[in-house]
N, C-alpha and C positions, 0 to 999 in steps of 0.2 A: 640763862638764855634759852632754854628751852621753850619755855613761854613765848617767847618772842617769836621761835621758829614756828611753832605750834599755831600761833595768832595769824604770823604771815601767811601759810600753807593754807590756812582757813580763807585768807581774803583770797587767794589764789585761786582757790575752788568755786569762790563765787563769782571770779571774773570771768574763769572757765564756763562756767554756767550760764552766765549773759551771752558769751559768745555763740556757746553750743546753741541755745534758745532761738538767737537772732539767725543763727545760721538752718537751723531746721524748718523754722518758718520763711524762710528764704526773703528777709527783710534787712534792712538796716536799724542800727539801734534807735530807739524812740529817745525824746529830749530828757526822759528821767531815767532810762539805761545809760546815754551817754554821760549823763551829770552822777550817775552810781559809778560808771567803770572809770571816768577820771578820778574821783575821790579815792577809789581804790587804788589805783596807779599811785596815787600822791601816799597813801598809807604805807604801801609795801616798800616804798622808795625809803621811806623814813624809817620802818622796821629793820629794812636791809643794812642802813648806816649805822643803827643800834646796834646791830648785831655784828657789823664789823668791827667797831669800836671795842665791843667787848671781847671778841676775839684777839684782838691786835692789846689790847691790855693784859689778857691771860699770859699771852706769847713772852710779853714784857716781863710780865712778873715771874716767869719760867725761869727767863733769862738771868734775872737778876738773883734767883735763889742758887743759883750753881757758883757758892763761893766756898772755898776758892776754888781757883779756875784750874784745872789740872793741864798744866803748862808743860809737865814732861811728857805729854802724851801729845801733844801737837808738833808737826812739823817744823823746824825753826825756819830754814831758808832765809835768812837774816832777818826775823821779825823780831827777836828779841833785841838786837842792838837798836833797832830802827825804832821799838817800842820804849828803851832807856832812853834815846833822844828825845822824843816827842814828850816825854815825862820829864825832862830836864836833869836826867839823872847822871847822864855821859857826858862829862866837861872838858874832854879834849879836842872839841870843836867849836868853832865860831857859830854860833846861830842865826848870824844874818847871810850864810853862805848857804848854797842848794844840797839837800842831801837826796840821793837816790833812792826814792822808796824799793823794798825788796819786790822780787817778780809776783812772790806769793799773796803781796797786799794787792799789787796792781790786776792781778788775775780775779781776786774776790771783788774788787772796784767794779771791774768791767761786767762780772756775771752778775751783781747787785744791779748795774745801770741797766743790763739788757732785761733786768727784772721788773725795773721800776719803769722802762720807757717800752709800750708797746711796741713802736716802730723800731727799735733796735731789735727786739724778741723776733722782729718778722725780716726785717732786710739782710741783705747778704751783707756779712762783716769780714773786714781782712785785718790781721795784724802784719804789723810793720815793725823791722828791728830799727830802721832809720826813718827819719822825718824830712827826707829827698823828696817822698810822695811816690804814687804807683799810677800808671796809665792802663785804663780801663779800656777795650773796644764798646762801641757802642752804634747798634746796628740802626742805621739811618732810611733806608729802604730794603725792604724784605726781597727777598729772592723769589724766583717762579717754582710752581710747584712740580712736582718730580712727575716723570713720564714713562707711559706702560710700553713695554715693548723694546725692540732693537735701536729704537732712533730717540738718540738723546739730544734734548734742546739746552744748550749752553745757558748759562746764567748770564742775564745781561743787564739785572735790575738791582742785584744783591749790592749793598753797599755800608762801608762802615766809618762811623767817627771814632772820635775817642773823648775819655773824660778822664783828665788829670786829676787826682787826690793829692795834693799835698797838705797833711794835715798842719793845722793852725793850732796854737795853744789857747786852752780855755781854763782861765784862773777864777779860784775861788781864795777868799780868806775866811777860816773858820775861826771864831774867837770862842775860849771858853774861861771861866772861870780857872784860879789858879788852886784851887781846892778842889775842885772837880778832877781836876788833873792829877793831882796828889793822892786822893783817896775813893776813886771811883770804882766801884764792884766791877764793873765793866774794862774791859783792855782798854785802853786811850787810843789804841790804832782803828780799835772797832767803831767807837762814838766818831772819831774824824773819817771815817770811811764813809759812815751812813748819813753825815752831815755833807759830805763832798757830794754823796750820791745823789741826794734830793736836790742840789744847787744844781749839779750837771745834768741831771735827766731834765728838768724844767729848761734850761736854756739847749739841751740839744731836741729837745721834741719841738721847741719853737722854731728854731733854726730848720730843721726838717720838713716844718710846713710851712712856713712863711720866709724861710732865709734869702737874701738876694745874691748871697754869693760875693759879697764885697769883701776884698782883703785875704781872700782864700777862705773864708767861712763858708758853711754847708748852704747848698742852694735845698729851696722848699719846694715842695708838691705844687703848691699853690702858686709860683712864679710862674710867669711865660715865657721867660728863657729856657729855663729846665724842663718845662712840659708846654710846649707850643698852644696856641689858641686852638689850633684846629682839633682838639682834644676836648673842647668846651661842649657843653649842652643846653640849649636854651628851649623852651617848649612852652607857650603860653605866656599868661600875665600872672606876673607875682611867684609865687612858690607853689608848683604845681606836681600832681601825681606823676604827669606824663613824661615831665621832663625827668622825672627818677627811672620811671620805666623806656625812656629813649636812652638814658647813661647805661643800664644794664645791657640792654641790647646792641649798644654800641662799644662795649669791651669785648674783644675778642676772643674767641674759645678757645682753651688750655690756660688763661690765666685764673688765679684763686684768690678774688679782690676781696676786700672790707670796705665798710663805708668809714670815712672819716669824718665827723660833723661835731662843731659845736653844740654843748647842752642848750644853750637858748635857743639857735635855730633846731634842734631836735624837737622843743615843744611845739613848735610851727607844724613840723612835720608829720607828728603823731597823729591830727586830725584829716590828714588826705587819705582820702578812698580813691580807688582804680574805677576802671569804668563798669565795673559789676557791683560798686559799692561796697568793696571789701577796704578794710584798712591796712597800708601799705606797711603799717609798722607794726609790727607785732614784739610784746612784750615776752621774756623768757617765763618759764614757768617752773623751771629746774635751775637751782642753784649752780653755778660754775657755767651753765650756759648761757651766750651771749642774747641780748634782743637783735632783731633784725629788722630790714627794711627790705621787702619784696625778697625775702629769704636769706638776703645776704647779711654776716655779722655787722654790727655796729659795734665802732671806737670812737668814745666819746674823747673829745680834748678841749681843754680850755684855749690852745694855741691856735685851733682852726678860727678861720674868719668868722666874727659874729654877726656882722652886719646884713640885714636882708632887703636894703635900698634895690631898687633898680640896675643890675648889670653887675650886682656884686655875688661872690662865689658863696656857696653855701653847704656844698658838699663835694668830696672828692671819693670816686671808686678806684681803691689802692692795691696793687699785688706790690708791696715792698719787697718780696721776695725773689721778684723777677725784675723790677723796675727800679731799687735802690741799694747803693753800695756806700757802708760805713768803712773808714779805714781810722786804725786805732795804731797808735805806738806803744810799744809793749813796755816803754819806761815811762816812770812819772817821776817829777822833782818835785820835793816839799822844801820850805823854810819855816822854820821855827822861829819865830818873832817874839821875843821877850821884851824887850825895850820899847818897843811901838806902842805895847798896850799896858805897860807897867802902872801908870797912873791909873790904871781902872781895875789894878790885880787880875789881869787877863793875862793868856798868852795867845799868841796867833799863831795859825797854820796854814801857809799859802800853799796850795796845790796847783800845779801847773802841769796840766793835761794836754797831749797833743792828739788831735781827731779831726777829721773831716766827713763829709757825707755828700752825694750827688745822685740825681736822675742816671740810670744808666739804659733805660727804656721807655722812652714816653707812651710805648702804647700799652703800658700797665696801669695808665691811668686815665680817667674821665672824670673832668668837673662839672659840677652842675652851676650855674648860672640863674639869677632872678628874672623874669621875663619882662620885659614894659608893659 
């Protein structure tokens, strides 16, 4: 892996040299330089993917090497009994009935969800003990500014609406071969949790971005009910740098946004230049640092809109920390389905998790649309 890192760093140095040369000579890339730049980007992305794959493989190999597991050093919190149910060792229950997952399992699942979903990692998160829901104030009109001196101007503009987050069930069935259930080196609850996290994170991210709120499901930031069209920006014809500059300027000061963009759309954005001939998109030169557009971090998502036709949304400048709230119920139900998949020698684990999300401050978002 060291050679891959060295090769990537050398390519990044070449890319930086191209940029610095053009900047020093106060000019844009030549056709040959532009071709070289794009080729380097493709190679760096490929190397990054390969490096990440090797890192993940080493982590998995390391985790599998820890056998046997030191269960006596782990805080139980009901996990042992829960694990015995999942492994079909506990025989005094009906496997078709619901079993409440222990709090430790749910806490680990939510922690992993927050890591798997960048939106959950950034948004306001509320933990509920019941599924009745919670009402959150939503400012609809800002108040006037403070006044100097002894004369106080009463507020006439400040107004609040409300957002009700009533958790809705998110369901997933994980099917495992009975042999895996019986002899896996990893605890069965860890395997089930990891599979649930991947499935839940994908469903949640899709809802947080393009959800329509039907039947108490989450509203997405690209939905015009959650974020009104007054927060949209369209400048020029097609996909333009000016539209992104206008979106940045429309974002009220005090917010800390990121760009949310589909990878396919980002390809078109990478070639955009501002009025000074500078690319608005900049690749990161350091591991762990994000790519940026106009100095603002970029978050790629396969669930963001991908169409680039006239009138389509192609990006959103979003401060999830101030503008989006997520409510999770701390309880989670599981079903162990032994008979349903018996014909294929599998066991099903049905997870039932209650959650919801919605926009609580529309001013925290600015969307970019394709001009006519």
